[in-house]
C-alpha positions as CSV (number, residue, x, y, z in Angstrom):
1,M,12.1,21.9,2.2
2,S,15.5,21.7,3.0
3,T,16.3,25.4,2.6
4,Q,13.8,26.0,5.2
5,V,15.3,24.0,7.9
6,F,17.9,25.4,10.3
7,P,20.8,23.0,10.0
8,T,21.2,21.4,13.7
9,K,22.0,18.1,15.1
10,G,18.5,18.0,16.6
11,N,16.6,18.7,13.3
12,L,18.7,16.0,11.6
13,I,17.8,13.7,14.1
14,S,14.0,14.5,13.9
15,T,14.2,14.3,10.1
16,K,16.1,10.8,10.0
17,K,13.3,9.5,12.3
18,S,10.7,11.2,9.5
19,L,12.5,9.2,6.9
20,A,12.6,6.0,8.8
21,L,8.7,6.3,9.2
22,A,8.2,7.4,5.8
23,T,10.3,4.3,4.2
24,M,8.4,2.1,6.6
25,G,5.3,3.5,5.7
26,Y,6.0,2.8,2.1
27,D,7.1,-0.8,2.6
28,L,3.9,-1.3,4.4
29,M,1.9,0.3,1.6
30,D,3.5,-1.7,-0.8
31,R,2.9,-5.0,0.9
32,K,-0.8,-4.3,1.3
33,R,-0.9,-3.3,-2.5
34,N,0.6,-6.6,-3.4
35,I,-1.9,-8.4,-1.0
36,L,-5.1,-6.7,-2.2
37,I,-3.7,-7.3,-5.6
38,R,-3.5,-11.1,-4.9
39,E,-6.9,-11.0,-3.6
40,L,-8.3,-9.1,-6.8
41,M,-7.1,-11.6,-8.9
42,T,-8.4,-14.4,-7.2
43,L,-11.8,-12.8,-7.3
44,V,-11.5,-12.2,-10.8
45,D,-10.9,-15.4,-11.6
46,D,-13.7,-16.6,-9.6
47,A,-16.2,-14.0,-11.5
48,K,-15.0,-15.4,-14.7
49,K,-16.1,-19.2,-13.8
50,I,-19.5,-18.0,-12.3
51,R,-20.4,-15.7,-15.4
52,A,-19.7,-18.8,-17.6
53,E,-21.6,-21.0,-15.3
54,I,-24.6,-18.6,-14.9
55,E,-24.5,-17.9,-18.9
56,T,-24.5,-21.9,-19.3
57,T,-27.7,-22.1,-16.5
58,Y,-29.6,-19.4,-17.8
59,G,-29.4,-21.0,-21.4
60,K,-30.6,-24.2,-19.8
61,A,-33.3,-22.6,-18.0
62,Y,-34.7,-20.5,-20.9
63,R,-35.0,-23.4,-23.2
64,A,-36.9,-25.4,-20.8
65,L,-39.1,-22.9,-19.8
66,M,-39.8,-21.9,-23.6
67,R,-40.7,-25.8,-24.0
68,A,-42.7,-25.7,-21.2
69,N,-44.7,-23.0,-22.5
70,V,-45.3,-24.6,-25.7
71,T,-46.6,-27.9,-23.8
72,L,-48.3,-26.1,-21.2
73,G,-48.9,-22.5,-22.3
74,L,-47.8,-19.5,-20.7
75,C,-46.5,-20.1,-17.5
76,A,-47.1,-16.8,-16.1
77,D,-49.7,-17.6,-13.5
78,I,-47.0,-20.1,-12.1
79,A,-44.1,-17.7,-12.0
80,N,-46.3,-15.2,-10.0
81,S,-46.8,-17.9,-7.4
82,I,-43.2,-18.1,-6.7
83,P,-42.5,-16.0,-3.5
84,E,-39.9,-13.3,-3.4
85,E,-36.4,-14.7,-1.8
86,T,-35.8,-13.7,1.7
87,G,-33.2,-15.5,2.7
88,V,-30.5,-13.4,1.7
89,E,-28.0,-12.2,4.6
90,I,-24.6,-10.0,3.9
91,G,-21.6,-10.3,6.4
92,Y,-18.3,-8.9,6.0
93,R,-15.0,-10.3,6.4
94,S,-11.6,-7.7,6.2
95,V,-8.7,-8.1,3.9
96,M,-5.9,-5.6,5.2
97,G,-8.5,-3.1,6.4
98,V,-10.9,-3.3,3.3
99,E,-14.5,-4.7,4.2
100,I,-15.4,-7.4,1.6
101,P,-19.1,-8.5,2.0
102,H,-19.9,-12.1,2.2
103,V,-23.7,-12.8,1.1
104,M,-25.5,-15.7,2.4
105,L,-28.3,-17.5,0.9
106,D,-30.1,-20.8,2.3
107,S,-29.0,-23.7,0.6
108,K,-32.0,-25.9,1.0
109,P,-33.0,-27.6,-2.1
110,P,-35.7,-25.9,-4.2
111,E,-39.4,-26.3,-3.3
112,L,-41.9,-26.7,-5.9
113,R,-44.8,-24.3,-5.4
114,Y,-47.4,-25.8,-8.3
115,G,-49.2,-28.7,-8.1
116,F,-48.3,-31.8,-10.5
117,S,-51.1,-31.0,-12.8
118,Q,-50.1,-27.8,-13.8
119,G,-46.5,-28.6,-14.6
120,N,-44.4,-31.0,-16.2
121,S,-40.8,-32.2,-16.4
122,L,-39.8,-29.5,-18.6
123,L,-41.3,-27.0,-15.9
124,D,-39.4,-28.6,-13.0
125,Y,-36.2,-28.3,-15.0
126,A,-36.5,-24.9,-15.6
127,Y,-37.4,-24.1,-11.7
128,I,-34.6,-26.1,-11.0
129,C,-32.1,-24.1,-13.2
130,F,-33.6,-20.8,-12.0
131,D,-33.1,-21.9,-8.6
132,K,-29.6,-22.6,-9.5
133,V,-29.0,-19.2,-10.9
134,K,-30.4,-17.5,-8.5
135,H,-27.6,-18.8,-6.2
136,L,-25.2,-18.1,-8.5
137,T,-25.9,-14.5,-9.3
138,V,-25.7,-14.0,-5.3
139,R,-22.1,-15.4,-5.4
140,L,-21.7,-13.2,-8.5
141,A,-23.1,-9.9,-6.4
142,E,-20.4,-10.6,-4.0
143,I,-17.5,-11.2,-5.8
144,D,-18.2,-8.0,-8.2
145,N,-18.6,-5.8,-5.3
146,G,-15.6,-7.4,-3.9
147,I,-13.6,-6.9,-7.1
148,Y,-15.0,-3.0,-6.8
149,R,-14.0,-2.4,-3.5
150,L,-10.4,-4.0,-3.7
151,A,-9.9,-1.8,-6.7
152,N,-10.7,1.6,-5.1
153,A,-8.5,0.3,-1.9
154,I,-5.8,-0.7,-4.3
155,K,-6.1,2.9,-6.1
156,K,-5.8,4.5,-2.8
157,T,-2.8,2.6,-1.8
158,Q,-1.1,3.3,-4.9
159,R,-1.3,7.0,-4.6
160,R,-0.1,6.8,-0.9
161,A,2.7,4.5,-2.0
162,N,3.9,7.0,-4.8
163,A,3.4,9.8,-2.9
164,L,5.9,8.5,-0.2
165,K,8.1,7.0,-2.7
166,N,8.3,10.1,-5.0
167,I,7.8,12.9,-2.7
168,M,8.1,12.3,0.9
169,I,11.0,10.2,1.4
170,P,13.1,12.0,-1.4
171,R,12.5,15.2,0.5
172,F,13.5,13.8,3.8
173,E,16.3,12.4,2.2
174,E,17.5,15.8,0.5
175,T,16.8,17.6,3.7
176,C,19.1,14.9,5.6
177,K,21.8,15.6,3.4
178,Y,21.5,19.2,3.4
179,I,21.9,19.4,7.0
180,T,24.6,16.7,7.3
181,D,26.7,18.6,4.4
182,A,25.8,22.1,6.5
183,L,27.1,20.7,9.7
184,E,30.1,19.0,8.2
185,E,30.7,22.6,6.7
186,K,30.6,24.1,10.3
187,D,32.8,21.6,11.5
188,R,35.6,21.8,9.1
189,E,35.1,25.8,9.5
190,E,35.7,25.2,13.8
191,F,38.6,23.1,13.0
192,S,40.4,25.5,10.7
193,R,39.2,28.6,13.3
194,L,40.9,26.2,15.9
195,K,44.2,25.5,13.9
196,V,44.8,29.3,13.4
197,I,44.1,30.3,16.9
198,K,46.5,27.3,18.1
199,A,49.1,28.3,15.6
200,S,48.7,32.3,17.0
201,K,48.9,30.9,20.4
202,A,52.3,29.2,19.5
203,A,53.5,31.9,17.4
204,K,53.2,34.6,20.2
205,K,54.6,32.0,23.0
206,N,57.8,31.8,20.7
207,A,58.1,35.2,20.8
């Protein structure tokens, strides 16, 4: 790039401005990347905890359901009577321009959809456990989606920061150095020429 720029003071000023903007852009990208990484690590920790809790709760629920099946027979008819969940709402929050989903689910206590004569305490316990799993699954879906979006944003930010740091900033620095060296050389040549002219005038005057 330096060989394609004519070495003038105007081009030097313009290049220095571009260098300052590129440097500021890199600083902003670096800060954004660090903030996104901190947010990502927080969500990863949350996801680990929820996955462990879901696994434990699922285990309890399936064990209770198996015992209920043994005491009541297959509970398929009861399961089919449970309505589909329609209380899920999705909102978004912004983290450095990255839209992170916020999934909301009605937190009302579970309502039994079968009569006392159809179930027993084991089935009730399984129902409560599966209801808890439902809420945990919603939370995990929110976190996993947020992790995916943050990871993509971090990759894009990293690429842009690398491009500024390794390509644009060195290129502008090289151009500034080229123009500065060329202008200094021109000034030295002009100074030498003026000295020669002055010496020539002085010699003519003495003669």
